[in-house]
C-alpha positions as CSV (number, residue, x, y, z in Angstrom):
1,M,11.9,10.6,-45.7
2,I,10.0,8.3,-48.1
3,I,10.5,4.6,-48.3
4,V,9.0,2.8,-51.3
5,L,8.3,-0.9,-50.7
6,K,8.4,-3.7,-53.2
7,E,5.1,-5.0,-54.6
8,N,5.4,-8.4,-52.8
9,A,5.8,-6.9,-49.3
10,A,3.7,-8.8,-46.8
11,K,1.7,-7.0,-44.1
12,Q,3.7,-8.4,-41.2
13,Q,6.9,-7.4,-42.9
14,I,5.6,-3.8,-43.3
15,D,4.5,-3.7,-39.7
16,D,7.9,-4.9,-38.5
17,L,9.7,-2.3,-40.6
18,S,7.3,0.4,-39.3
19,N,8.0,-0.5,-35.7
20,Q,11.7,-0.5,-36.3
21,L,11.5,3.0,-37.8
22,S,9.3,4.2,-35.0
23,D,12.1,3.4,-32.5
24,Y,14.0,6.4,-34.1
25,G,11.3,8.8,-32.7
26,V,9.6,9.5,-36.0
27,K,6.0,9.1,-37.0
28,V,5.5,6.4,-39.7
29,H,2.6,6.8,-42.1
30,S,1.7,4.0,-44.4
31,I,0.1,4.8,-47.8
32,E,-1.2,1.9,-49.8
33,G,-1.2,2.7,-53.6
34,T,-2.6,0.7,-56.5
35,E,0.7,-1.1,-57.1
36,T,2.9,-0.6,-54.0
37,T,3.0,0.7,-50.4
38,V,4.9,3.8,-49.4
39,L,6.1,4.6,-45.8
40,G,6.3,8.3,-45.1
41,L,8.5,9.4,-42.1
42,V,7.7,12.7,-40.4
43,G,10.2,14.0,-37.8
44,D,13.9,14.1,-37.3
45,T,15.3,11.4,-39.6
46,S,18.9,12.4,-39.3
47,A,19.7,9.4,-37.0
48,I,18.4,6.9,-39.5
49,D,21.0,5.0,-41.6
50,V,19.6,5.1,-45.1
51,E,21.9,2.3,-46.3
52,T,20.8,0.0,-43.5
53,I,17.1,0.6,-44.4
54,R,17.9,-0.2,-48.1
55,L,19.2,-3.6,-47.1
56,N,15.7,-4.6,-45.9
57,D,14.2,-7.3,-48.3
58,I,11.0,-5.4,-48.8
59,V,12.5,-2.0,-49.5
60,D,12.7,-0.8,-53.1
61,K,14.1,2.7,-52.6
62,V,14.6,5.4,-50.0
63,M,14.2,9.1,-50.8
64,K,14.9,12.2,-48.7
65,V,12.3,14.8,-48.9
66,S,13.9,18.2,-49.0
67,E,10.7,20.3,-49.2
68,P,9.4,21.6,-45.8
69,Y,5.9,20.3,-46.5
70,K,6.0,16.5,-46.0
71,R,2.5,15.0,-45.8
72,A,1.1,17.3,-48.5
73,N,3.9,16.2,-50.7
74,R,3.3,14.0,-53.7
75,K,6.5,12.1,-52.9
76,F,4.8,11.1,-49.6
77,H,1.6,10.2,-51.3
78,P,2.1,9.2,-55.0
79,N,-1.6,8.7,-55.8
80,N,-4.1,11.5,-56.2
81,T,-6.2,12.1,-53.1
82,V,-9.9,11.8,-53.7
83,I,-12.1,13.4,-51.1
84,D,-15.6,12.1,-50.7
85,I,-18.2,14.8,-49.9
86,S,-21.3,12.6,-50.0
87,D,-22.2,9.1,-51.3
88,D,-22.2,10.3,-54.9
89,I,-20.0,13.5,-54.9
90,S,-16.2,13.6,-54.6
91,I,-13.4,16.0,-55.4
92,G,-10.1,14.8,-57.0
93,G,-11.3,12.0,-59.2
94,N,-12.1,12.1,-62.9
95,K,-15.3,14.0,-62.4
96,I,-15.0,17.8,-62.0
97,A,-16.8,19.2,-59.0
98,I,-18.8,22.4,-59.6
99,M,-19.5,24.6,-56.5
100,A,-21.9,27.5,-57.2
101,G,-23.9,30.1,-55.3
102,P,-24.0,33.6,-54.0
103,C,-21.0,35.4,-52.4
104,S,-23.3,36.1,-49.4
105,V,-26.5,34.5,-48.3
106,E,-29.1,37.4,-48.1
107,S,-32.4,35.6,-47.4
108,Q,-34.0,32.2,-47.4
109,E,-35.8,33.0,-50.6
110,Q,-32.6,34.1,-52.3
111,I,-30.5,31.1,-51.4
112,N,-33.4,28.7,-52.3
113,A,-33.8,30.3,-55.7
114,V,-30.1,30.2,-56.5
115,A,-29.7,26.6,-55.2
116,K,-32.5,25.3,-57.4
117,A,-31.1,27.1,-60.4
118,V,-27.5,26.0,-60.1
119,K,-28.5,22.4,-59.4
120,S,-30.7,22.3,-62.5
121,S,-27.6,23.5,-64.5
122,G,-25.3,20.8,-63.1
123,A,-23.7,22.2,-60.0
124,T,-23.0,19.5,-57.4
125,I,-22.2,21.7,-54.3
126,L,-23.8,24.9,-53.0
127,R,-21.5,27.7,-52.0
128,G,-22.6,30.7,-50.0
129,G,-21.1,33.1,-47.5
130,A,-22.5,33.5,-44.0
131,F,-19.5,35.0,-42.2
132,K,-17.8,37.5,-44.6
133,P,-14.4,38.9,-43.8
134,R,-14.3,42.2,-45.7
135,S,-11.6,44.8,-46.3
136,S,-13.9,47.6,-45.1
137,P,-15.5,47.4,-41.6
138,Y,-18.5,49.2,-43.2
139,A,-19.2,46.5,-45.8
140,F,-21.8,43.8,-45.4
141,Q,-20.4,41.2,-43.0
142,G,-22.9,38.4,-43.7
143,L,-25.9,37.0,-41.8
144,K,-23.6,34.7,-39.7
145,S,-25.4,31.8,-38.0
146,E,-28.7,32.8,-39.6
147,G,-27.1,32.5,-43.0
148,L,-25.9,29.0,-42.2
149,L,-29.4,28.0,-41.2
150,Y,-30.8,29.3,-44.5
151,M,-28.1,27.3,-46.4
152,K,-29.1,24.2,-44.5
153,Q,-32.7,24.6,-45.5
154,A,-31.6,25.1,-49.1
155,K,-29.7,21.8,-48.8
156,Q,-32.8,20.1,-47.6
157,L,-34.7,21.5,-50.6
158,T,-32.1,20.5,-53.2
159,G,-29.8,17.9,-51.7
160,L,-26.7,20.0,-52.5
161,P,-23.9,19.7,-49.9
162,I,-22.8,23.1,-48.5
163,V,-19.4,24.9,-48.6
164,S,-19.0,28.1,-46.6
165,E,-16.2,30.1,-45.1
166,I,-15.2,30.1,-41.5
167,T,-13.4,33.1,-40.0
168,N,-12.9,32.1,-36.4
169,P,-12.2,28.9,-34.5
170,Y,-15.0,29.7,-32.1
171,Y,-17.5,28.8,-34.8
172,I,-16.2,25.3,-35.5
173,D,-19.0,23.6,-33.7
174,L,-21.5,25.6,-35.6
175,F,-19.9,24.7,-38.9
176,N,-19.7,21.1,-38.0
177,E,-23.4,21.1,-37.6
178,Y,-24.4,23.0,-40.7
179,V,-21.6,22.8,-43.3
180,D,-20.3,19.9,-45.4
181,I,-17.0,21.6,-46.6
182,I,-15.4,24.2,-44.4
183,Q,-13.7,27.0,-46.4
184,V,-10.7,28.9,-45.3
185,G,-10.5,32.2,-47.1
186,A,-7.4,33.9,-48.6
187,R,-7.1,36.3,-45.6
188,N,-7.0,33.4,-43.2
189,M,-4.6,31.1,-45.2
190,Q,-1.9,31.8,-42.6
191,N,-4.1,32.0,-39.5
192,F,-2.2,29.0,-38.1
193,E,-4.2,28.7,-34.9
194,L,-7.4,28.3,-37.0
195,L,-5.7,25.8,-39.3
196,K,-4.5,23.7,-36.3
197,E,-8.0,23.6,-34.9
198,L,-9.5,22.6,-38.3
199,G,-7.0,19.8,-38.3
200,K,-8.9,18.3,-35.4
201,V,-12.2,18.1,-37.3
202,K,-13.4,15.4,-39.8
203,K,-14.9,17.8,-42.3
204,P,-13.2,18.4,-45.7
205,I,-11.3,21.8,-45.7
206,L,-11.3,24.0,-48.8
207,L,-8.1,26.1,-48.3
208,K,-7.8,29.2,-50.5
209,R,-4.4,30.5,-51.5
210,G,-3.5,33.9,-50.0
211,F,-3.3,36.7,-52.5
212,S,0.4,37.4,-51.7
213,N,1.6,33.9,-50.9
214,T,3.9,31.6,-52.8
215,I,2.9,28.0,-53.7
216,E,5.3,26.6,-51.0
217,E,3.7,28.8,-48.4
218,F,0.3,27.6,-49.6
219,L,1.3,24.0,-49.2
220,M,2.8,24.7,-45.8
221,S,-0.6,26.0,-44.7
222,A,-2.1,22.7,-45.9
223,E,0.6,20.9,-43.9
224,Y,-0.7,22.6,-40.7
225,I,-4.1,21.1,-41.2
226,I,-2.9,17.7,-42.3
227,S,-0.2,17.4,-39.5
228,S,-3.0,18.1,-36.9
229,G,-4.9,15.1,-38.1
230,N,-7.2,16.1,-40.9
231,E,-6.0,14.9,-44.3
232,R,-9.1,16.0,-46.2
233,V,-7.7,19.2,-47.7
234,I,-8.7,20.7,-51.0
235,L,-6.5,23.4,-52.4
236,C,-8.1,26.5,-54.1
237,E,-6.3,28.9,-56.5
238,R,-8.2,32.2,-56.3
239,G,-5.8,34.7,-57.9
240,I,-2.8,36.6,-56.5
241,R,-2.0,40.2,-56.1
242,T,0.2,41.6,-58.9
243,F,0.9,45.1,-60.3
244,E,-2.1,44.7,-62.7
245,T,-5.1,46.8,-61.7
246,Y,-7.6,45.9,-64.5
247,T,-8.8,42.7,-62.7
248,R,-9.4,42.2,-59.0
249,N,-6.5,39.7,-58.8
250,T,-4.4,37.8,-61.3
251,L,-5.5,34.2,-61.8
252,D,-2.4,32.1,-61.6
253,L,-3.4,29.2,-63.8
254,S,0.1,27.8,-63.8
255,A,-0.5,27.0,-60.1
256,V,-2.9,24.2,-61.1
257,P,-0.4,21.9,-62.8
258,V,2.4,23.0,-60.4
259,L,0.3,22.1,-57.4
260,K,-0.8,18.8,-58.9
261,K,2.9,18.0,-59.6
262,M,4.0,18.9,-56.1
263,S,1.1,17.6,-54.1
264,H,-1.4,14.8,-54.1
265,L,-4.2,17.1,-52.9
266,P,-7.1,18.0,-55.2
267,V,-7.0,21.5,-56.7
268,V,-10.0,23.7,-57.5
269,V,-10.1,27.2,-59.0
270,D,-12.2,30.3,-58.1
271,P,-12.5,32.4,-61.3
272,S,-14.9,34.8,-59.7
273,H,-12.6,36.2,-57.0
274,A,-9.6,35.9,-59.3
275,S,-11.0,38.2,-62.0
276,G,-13.7,40.3,-60.1
277,I,-15.5,40.7,-63.5
278,Y,-18.4,38.6,-64.4
279,W,-17.6,38.3,-68.1
280,L,-14.1,36.9,-67.3
281,V,-15.5,34.1,-65.3
282,E,-16.4,32.0,-68.3
283,P,-13.0,32.1,-70.1
284,M,-11.1,31.6,-66.9
285,S,-13.4,28.6,-65.9
286,L,-12.8,26.9,-69.2
287,A,-9.0,27.6,-69.0
288,A,-9.0,26.2,-65.5
289,V,-10.6,22.9,-66.6
290,A,-8.2,22.7,-69.5
291,A,-5.3,23.2,-67.0
292,G,-6.4,20.2,-65.0
293,A,-8.5,21.7,-62.2
294,D,-10.5,19.2,-60.1
295,G,-13.3,21.7,-59.5
296,L,-14.6,25.2,-59.9
297,I,-16.2,27.5,-57.3
298,I,-18.3,30.1,-59.0
299,E,-20.4,33.0,-57.7
300,V,-24.0,33.0,-58.9
301,H,-26.7,35.5,-57.9
302,N,-30.3,35.8,-59.0
303,N,-29.9,39.6,-59.2
304,P,-26.2,40.7,-59.3
305,K,-27.0,44.4,-59.6
306,C,-28.6,44.4,-56.2
307,A,-26.2,41.9,-54.5
308,L,-25.0,42.9,-51.1
309,C,-21.5,41.6,-51.9
310,D,-19.5,41.1,-55.1
311,G,-22.3,41.6,-57.6
312,A,-19.8,42.7,-60.2
313,Q,-18.2,39.2,-60.4
314,S,-21.4,37.2,-60.0
315,L,-23.1,35.3,-62.9
316,T,-26.8,35.2,-63.3
317,P,-28.4,31.7,-63.3
318,E,-28.8,32.1,-67.1
319,N,-25.1,32.9,-67.5
320,F,-24.2,30.0,-65.3
321,D,-26.3,27.6,-67.3
322,D,-24.6,28.7,-70.5
323,L,-21.2,28.3,-68.9
324,M,-21.9,24.8,-67.7
325,K,-22.7,23.7,-71.3
326,K,-19.2,24.9,-72.3
327,V,-17.5,23.4,-69.3
328,K,-18.8,20.0,-70.1
329,L,-17.3,20.3,-73.6
330,V,-13.9,21.3,-72.4
331,A,-14.0,18.6,-69.7
332,K,-14.7,16.0,-72.4
333,A,-11.8,17.3,-74.5
334,V,-9.4,16.6,-71.6
335,S,-10.9,13.2,-70.8
336,R,-12.8,14.4,-67.7
337,E,-16.5,14.8,-67.0
338,V,-18.8,17.1,-65.1
C-alpha cells in the first residue's frame, strides 16, 4: 500500500500516522520527495481500513500496490534513485555512467594498461572479472582473489572505482574490501540466498537480468536485495535468450524504458554480452543511451585476439575511444551528459 501525503504535512503528524500504521503489523517506510512525502507499507495490509486512512488530515491519496515487488516499485518511490559510488561519481542522475574494462583480469600489466586507456577516453568506473562463472568447466575461470588485488592496484593508479562479479556468498568479505560495486551476473540473478546476503552489505549491487527471465522476475530479484536492507541496487539489461542465433543474446532495449516506468532504480545496459560481437557494441551502446539508460558497461581489452575470455565482443582501447565520442553526442541529444 502507498500513502501519498499532502505537501503541508508536519513531521510530528507523519510520525503519528506512521506509528498508527505500524500497529497493524506492517513495516512503514517514509520516502521524502521534492514536493511531498510518501509512506510505503510492506506486509499484510488487508486489515487496514483504507477509508479511515483517507480521513486523516495529512493524507492526499491511498493506493494499493498490486505488483509483487513493493520496494523496487516506482509507486513506492516516485523519484528516481541516484546511487553515489564516490564523491564525484553517481548512477541514476543526469550524467551517464560508463563502466569499461576486460571481461577477465589476466595480469597486473593488462588491467593497468586498460584502466589508464579507458579513463583517458572518459570511463568513470573500471569493470573486470576475477571470479568467472562459465558454461564450460574447462574455460578460464578467472584469477579469483589475485584478480581483485590487481584491480585494486589499478584503482590506486587511476582513481577509477571497481565493479566486479561475485559468484558465492562466501566471498562477500573479500568483495567488501576490494570492490566498490558488487555485480551479480545473469546466472545468479535468482540465487536468492546470495541476494539475501548481499542485502546485508552497504555496497551498491549491480544486478544483471537473467537471460531467460521476465522483467517482473528481474524486479523480484531486486526486491530480495532491497527487502534485506540494501536499497542501493542498479539494474542491468544484458540481453535475453531468444530463437535468434546470429548474436550471443538479444538485447531487449524496450526493457530500459519499461524498467524506468515500473521502478525507481537506475538502469544500465551491457551491449557486449548482449550482442557477443564487437562491431555491434557501438550501435547498441548508442541506442541504449537514446532509450534512456543511466549507464553502459562495456568490455575493453588491449589485445582482444589473445583474450582469455570473450575476446570476440571486446573493443580495443582505440575502438572504445571512438565510441565515447559518439556516446557524448547522443547523450547531449537526449539532454544527458557523460
